[in-house]
N, C-alpha and C positions, 0 to 999 in steps of 0.2 A: 538675251534680254535679262536684266537683273531684277531681283525681288526687292520690294520695299516693305519695311516693317509696318504693321497696322497701327493706326492712330487710336489709342485707347480712349481718348476723350469722348468720342461718340459712341462707343460700344458699351461703356459701363452703365448699367441701369441703376437708378436709385431704388431704395428699399420700399417699393410700393405695396399695395395690398396683396397682389399676387405673389410677390417675393416673400412677404411675411407668411402667407398661407402655406406656400411651398416649404419653408423652413419649419413651420409648425407641424406639418404632416411628417417631415423627416424626423423631428424629435419625438413625436408621439409614436411613429412606427418603430423607431429604435427602442423606446421605452418598452413598448408592448413585446417586441421581439426578444429583448433580453430577459424580461419577466417570464415569458413563456418558456425560454430556454432554461432558466433557473428552475421553473416548476417541473419541466420534464426531466431535468437532471436529478431532482430529488426522487422522482418516481422510478427512474430507470437505473440509477446508480446507488446501490446499497452502501451504507457506511459501516455495516457489520452484519453478523449473522447470530441467531439464537438457536442452539442445538437442544433438543428435548429428549431425555432418556427416561423410559419407564421401567420401574423395578416391580415386577408382579410376583406375588408370593402365593403358594398353594394353600397356605393356611393363614389365619389372622396373625398379625404381628403382635408384639408385646403390648402391655398396657399403655394407655395414653402417656402416663408419666414417664415410663421407661423409653417410649418412642420419642417423647420430647427431649429426653436427655441425649439420645443418639443423634438427633438432628439439630441440636441447640446451636452448635457452632457452624451449621451449614445453611446459610440464608438462601441457597439456591434450591433447597429441597422442600417438598410439600407432600403431605399424606392424604390419601383419599378418605372418604367418609366412612367406608366399611373397614378400614385398617388393613387392607390387603394389598395396597399399591402405593408406591412412592413415585413422585415425579421430580426429576432434576432438570433444571433449565439453566443453561450457561450462555453468556453473550461474549463475542470477541470479534476482532476485525475480520477474521477469515473463518470459514466453516470448519476447517480442520482444527484450528485452535480452540474453537467453541466445543467441539466434540471431545477434544482431549481434556478440557477442564471439566466437563460433565462426567467423563469416565473416572477421573481422579476423585471427584466428589462422591460419586457412587461407591467407589472402592472404600473410601473413608467411612462412609455411612454403614456399609456392611461390616467393617472392622469394629465399629462402636456397637453395633447391634450384637455382635458376637460377645463383647465384653459385658454388655448389659445382661445378656442371656446367662452368662456364667455367674455373674453376681446375683442374679435372681435365683439361679438353682441353688446357690450356697445358702441364701437367706431362707429358702422354703424347704430345706432338707429335713428338719426335725419335727415339725407339727404333725399331730395325729389327726386323721380325718375319719369320718364315718365310713363304714363299709359301703362301697357303691353297689348298685343293683347287680345281683348275682348273674353271671353269664348264663346263656341258654344251656350250656353243658352241665351246669350245676343246679338247674331249676328242679330236676327230679330229686336231687339229694335234699334240697331245702323243703320240697314238698313232703318228703318222707319224714323230715324232722317235725313239721307241723302236724302231720297226721299222727306221728308217734305221740306228740304232746296231747292231741285231742282225744285219742282212743287208747291211751296206755292202760287205762283201767279194764279194757275189754279184750286186750290181747293176752295171749299167753306169754309167759316169760321166754319160752323157747322161740317163738316168733320174733320177739324183740331182739334176742340175742343173735339170731340168724341175720336179722337186718343190720345189727351192729357189726357183725363180722363182715358182711358185704361192704359196709361203709369203710371199715378199716382196709379191706382189700383194694377198694377203689383209691383210698388215700395212699396205700403203698404203691400202686401203679403210677399215681401222679408223682410220687416221690422219685421213682425211677426215671420218669420223663424229665423231671427237674435236673436229676444227676447227669442224665445223658445230654441235656441241652447245653451247648457251649455258648456262653455269652461273652461277646467282646465289648468292652466298654466303649470302643471307637475313639476317634480323636477328640481331644478336649477343645475348649474355646481358644486356648493359646495357639494350638496348631492351626486351627482354622484362620485366626487372625494373621498368623505368620504367612500362611498360604495366600491370603488375600493381598497382604502387603507386597509379597514377591511378585504377584501378577501385576499389581498397580505399578511397581517399579519397572517391570519389563515393558509395560505399555508406555510409561513415560519416556524410557530410553528410545523406544521405537519412534515416538512423536518427535523427540529431539532430533533424531537422524532425518526424519522427513523434513523438518523445518530447515535444517542445515542444507539439504539438497536443494530446496527451493531458493535459499539465499545464494548458494553458489550459482544456480542456473541464471539468476538475475544479477550476478556479479556484485553482490553485496557482501564483501569480505568482512569476516570477523564477527558476524552475527550468529547467535545461538550456538557458538562453539563450546561454551563453558559446560553445557549439558552432555556433550559427546566425549566419551573417554573409552579408549585412547583416541587422539585426533587421527583423522584419516592420512594415509600416506601422501606425501607431497603438499600437505596443507601450508606448512611454513614457507615453502618456496613459492607457492601460489600467491600467498598474501604479499610477500616481498615483491614479486613481479608486478602484482596489481598496484601496489603503492608506487613503484618506480614508474609504471605507465601513467598513472594519474599526475605525478610530478612532471613528467616529460610532456604530457598534454598541456599542462598549464604553461610550461616554457614555450611551446609552440604557439599557443595563443598570444603570449607576450611578444614574441618575435614577429608574428604576423602583422603587428601594429607598426612595426619600425622597418621591416625588411620586405622586399618583394618576394613573390613565390619562387622565382628562379634563382634567388640568392643561394650561394653554396651552403651557408649555415642552415638556411630553411630546408634545403634538400637533404642535408645530413640529418637534421632533426627528424624529418618525416620518414626517412629510411629507418632510423633507430626506432621510431614509434611503430612502424609496420613490423619490425622484427620482434619488438616487445608483445605486439598483439599476437603473433604466432606463438611465442613462448607461453603466454598467458593461456591461450586456448589449449595448447598441448598439456600444460600442467593441470588445467581444469579437468580435462578428460581423465587424467591419472587420479585426481582426487575423487571424481565421480565413480570411477571403478572401484576404489577402496571403499567408498560409501555404500556401493551396491553390495559388497561383501558384508559390511557391518549391518546393512539393513536385512539381508537374508538371515544372518545370525540373530538379530533381534526378533525377527518374526518367529524363528525357531524357539527362542527363549520364551516368547509370549505363549506360543502353543504348548510348550512343556509346562509352563506354570498354570495355564488353563486346565490342562489334563490332570495335574496334581491336585488342583483345587476341586475339580469335579470328582476325583476319586475320593478325597477326604469327605466331601458332602455325601457321596453315595455310601461310604463306610459309616458315617454318623447316622444316616437314615436306617441302614441295616441294623446297627447296634440298638437304635431306638426301638425297632420292631422286635428284636430278640428280647430286650428287657420287658416289653409289654407282654410278650408271650410268656415269659418266666413268671411275671407277676400274676397273670391269669392262672397259671398252673398252681402257684403257691396259694392263691385264694381258694381255688377248688379243693386243694389238699386240706387246708385248714377247716373248711366247711364240712368236709367228709369226716375228719377226726372229731370235730365237735358233735357232729350228728351221732357218731358211734358212741361217744361218751354219754350223751344223753339217752340214747337208746339203752345202753347198759345200765345207767342209773335207773331208768324206768322199769327195766326188767328186774333189777334188784329190789326196787320198791314194791312191785307186784308180788315178787317172791316173798318179801317180808310181810306184806298184807295177807297173803294166803296163809302164812304160818302164824300170824298174830291172832290171838283169841278174839272172838266176836265181841263187839262193844268197846274194844280197847281204843283209845285215841290213836290217830295216825302218828307215826313216828316223825321226828324232825327231818329225817332224810327224805321221806315221801313228800313232806310239805315243800322242802327245798327243791325237790325234783320237779314238782308241779308249778312252783311260782318263780323260779330263778330265771331272770331274763338273760338273753344271750348278750354277751359283751361285744361291743362294736369293734370292728377290725380296724387296724391302722396300717394299711399297706404303704410301701415305700412310694414316695412321689416320683413321678416320671422325670427323667433327666431332661433338663431344658436345653434345647438346641437352638442355635440361631436359625431363623427362617431361611429358606432357600429361595433365591430370587431368579427370575428369568428376565434378561435385559431386552428391552424392545426400543429401537430407535424410531422416533417419529420424524416426519419431515422437517428440515431445518427452515426457519423463518427469517428471511432477510429484513434488516432494519433499515429504515429510510429516515432521512432528516425531515424536520417539520417544513412543509413546503411554503408556508406563509412567509416566515422571515427570509427564507432563501429567495423566494420570488420577489419580495419587496426590495431586498438588497440588490438583486440583478437588475430590476426595473430602474432603481435609482442610479446604478452605474450606467445603464444604457442611456438614461436621460442626461447625465452629466457628460458622458462620452460624446453624444451627438451635439449637445449644446456647445461644448468647448471646441469640438472639431469644426462646427459651422463658424464659430467666432474666429478661429485662427485662419481658416480658409478665406473667409471674407477680408480679414486684415491683410492677408498676403496678396489677394487679388487687387485690392484697392489701396495698397500701401503707397503708391505714387500720389494718390489724390488725398491722402491723410496728412502729408507733409506740405504745408503751405509755404513755408520758408525753409530752404536748405541752409545748413551751416556754411560759413565761408571756408573754402579750402585753399590752401597756398598753392600757387603755381598751376592753376587749372583754367586760366584765361584762354578762350578759344582763339585759334589762329584762323585768319582769313584765307580763303582759297584764291590764289592769284595765278591765273593762267599766263602763259608766255606772250600771247597775243590776243587781241580781242577777237572773239569768234562765238558763234552760237554754241550752246551747251548740248553736246551729243549724248550726255548720260544723265540719269536720274540719281542725284547724290542725296543721301539721308543725313540729316543733322544728328549729332551724337545723342542729344537729349531724347529724340524720338527712338533711337536704337535702345537706349537704356530702358525707356518705358516698355517697349515691345519685349525686351529680354526678361523683365520682371513678370509681365502679364502671361507670357508663353512658357515660363518656367524652363527656359533653355539652360542646361547645365554646363555646356562647353561652347566657348566662343573662340574661334581661330582668327586672328588678326594678321593679315598680310600687308606688306607695303615696303617702300624703299626706306633705307636708312636716312633719318632726318638730321637736322642740326641738333646740337646739344644745348642750345639756349633755352628751349622750352621742354616741358615734360613730354615723353612719348604719348601717342594716343592711347596705347594699352594701359598706361598709368592712370590717365584721366578717367577711362571707362571703369577700371577696378575701384578707384577711389570714389567715384559717384555711386556705384552700386553699393559700396560699403556704407556710404552716408545714407542711403536709402534703406538701410537695415538688412542688407543681404550679407550672408556669410561667403566671402569671395576670396579667391587666391589667384595671383598672377604668376604664371609659369613662363619665365623668360627663356625661350628657345632661340633667340636671335644670336647672330654672330657677335654683335658689339656688346651684348649684356647691358644696354643703356638703361632699360627699365629697372633692372636690379640695382644699378648704381644710383638711379634717381630716387628709389624708395629706401636708400640707406644701407645696402648690402655692400660690404667691403670686397676688394679684389681677392683677398686670401680666404674668404668665407667658404664653408663646405657647400658643394653643389650637387646636382643630380648625378654628375659623373662619379663623385665620391660615394654616393648612395648605391649606385649600381655595382661599382667595384668593391663594396663592402667596407669602405673606410669611414662611413658615417652613417647615422640613422636619420630617418625622415624628421624627427623632432629637432635635430641639430641643423638640418638643411633649411627648413621653413623658418622665415623670420617675419616679424611684424613691421608693417609700414610705419615710419616715424610720424606720419601726418594723420592716418586713419586706422581703422581696426582691420583693414585688408592685410593679407599675408603675401609675401613674395617668395617664390621658389626659384632660385637661379639655376639655370641649366648647366653652365660651365663647358669645358672642352674635354676631349679625350687625352689620354696620356702622351700621344705623339704631337699634340698641339692642334690637330685638326678638329673641326666641330664634331659635336657628338652626332653620329650618323647611323647608329644601329636602330633600324626602324622598330624592331621587335621590342627592344628595351625601352625606347621612347614611348611606344604605345602602352607598355606595362606601367610606366611611371604616370602617364596621364590617367589611366584607368584607376590607379591607386589614389591619386590626388582627388580625382573627381568624386570618389566616395565619401570624402571628408567635408565637402563644401556644397553649398547650394549652387555655386556657379564658379567656374574657373576661366580665366582669360589666358589664352596661349599666345604670347607675342612672337610671331614668326617673321618679323621684319628682317628683310635682307636674305632670307634663305631661298633656295631654289624651289620651283613648283614641284619637282619630284619629292623632295624631302617634306614639303608641306602636305602633299597628297598621302604620304606614308603615315602621317599623324592624324589624318582626318577621321572622323567618326560618322556613322550614318545619321546621328542625331545632332551633330554639331553644326553650328551656324558659322559661315565664312564671311568675314568682313574685310574689305579691301580699302585701305586708307588712300585718299587722293589728295591730301594736303601737300603743298610744296612740290606738286607734280604737274607736268604739262599734259595736255590732252593726248599727245602722241604717246607719252610714257604710260599713261593710264590704259590706252587702247592696247599697247604691247603687253602690258601685264595681264589684261583680261584675256587676250588671245593665248598667252602662255598658260594660264590656269585652265582654259578650255581644253587645251591639247592634252593635259593630263587627267581630264575628266572631271574638272571642278568648275562647271558652268553655272552652278547655282550659288550666287554670291550677292552681297549688298555692298554698294559703294557708300562709304561713310566719310563724313568731314566734320570738323569742329565748327565750321561756319554755319550758323543757324539758317542762313538763307540758301544753303546748298551750294 
């Protein structure tokens, strides 16, 4: 029993309230879904990272003015309120790049602080300052001096001279300590700045190698190479092979549009592409091994630069401590010598007073001894060293886009996508009802079905107009038309179907697989035009085989014959051709008029519709054709006629 196409006139519903509500819910749901997807994307997918590096100092930094000079050109840096901590924050697309930028900024700040420290030390080297509080070791000597001034008149000259001798012995002992104390000035600011710069350079080189490894792993040739010197082994060859592979991939994409997958040129191109893939992977492994060696060397250089910088900082700290100890000894020695001088002067004054007659005025020496104030001391200022920092990495912070504009844009896209999609789907479903009057097409007048003898109709025959309506509504992409070779006075049925589908707005192609090639001749294809046979054998491209119908926008693809003159009979190649053509059009009509049922079965597809033309055929011939098709497994068919009455 044969199948009949559905009548679409009674199945298409008008856009009533239920349909409007359904479409409104689809649009609102799509808008909300896209908006929610955009919002979640902003929360889950970061657009960058912010790395934070803390520089902690064991002592306060320089003055605010000097610190401002050091970080004036570093907008990424900020100083804490107590002046003992710096914060460097850097943002980049990846966390590794952000950390690298923060490290480089911190190194530049340390170098500038070293320069500012040296300049400050030079500027404050000459001023004289008041003597600071005497250390605990010299408290007894100072006390002796004050006691000597307060009670010089009551002590004997011998006691004062003994105290002066003791003070001078103490000063001599301190002088020996000073002489035996070896003071190393330590590294200067230039040495520290050079060490910091060397460490920064080593870290930058290591970061460049890491970025290059990531670029090679993702096959992004040529990126970040400028910072890596020398280039890794095999780099130039890997870049060349990668470029060759990209060009060949583009060529394969272009060839796939005109040649079948089984074509010799396509096979050769794909083999060459596979060979290039193997060579690229092999050379990539060689480059990665070379980069591994360079990375280990860079890590060793970073470690060596770090050890040298730590050693210089430790030497600077030891030199600072030694200088401080030397200054303390010098201060103690100066106090002891001054005490001895004053004690001796007091003893001389007492001796002079004892030998002076009674009632005589005091000598000028005695007055000077009693009233002369002690001169302030001007010790050497301590050497100014750059503060030593301890680097502390804080957790990196991911950066996210503003969710409001992203969500709004996503929701707008969802609204437009759903609205346009519903509009296009509705037009396609009801395209047959939107065209009230079809344009006039030449040579498409229907032929009447004339049986050989009057008899009752044993078959259900469907008019061609109903077949076209059903084909549009059901979205059938391949229609196989079987029948006997007709007369040449009227256009073949396949031509009429293709032209009417084209006039209804369908993108349609007619593939003429018939022995006579009558459909191709009717649509204007010459006898010497390229055919599918030329396409399969590599003598033509699909663009040269497909031709435009002279009457409509439909296209015709002639089948042709094989080289020995027999019809094209390779089932595998025929199926490949039809699959290839079907991808480029909304529907294809395959004219199989006059071919055997076996050849027709070899070209059938599971989703294809089989039409059997019954015009100009007797009932017996139609029954024989149906039986022959059923014998090869093609029992699901539709009998079609151009006669509107069936």
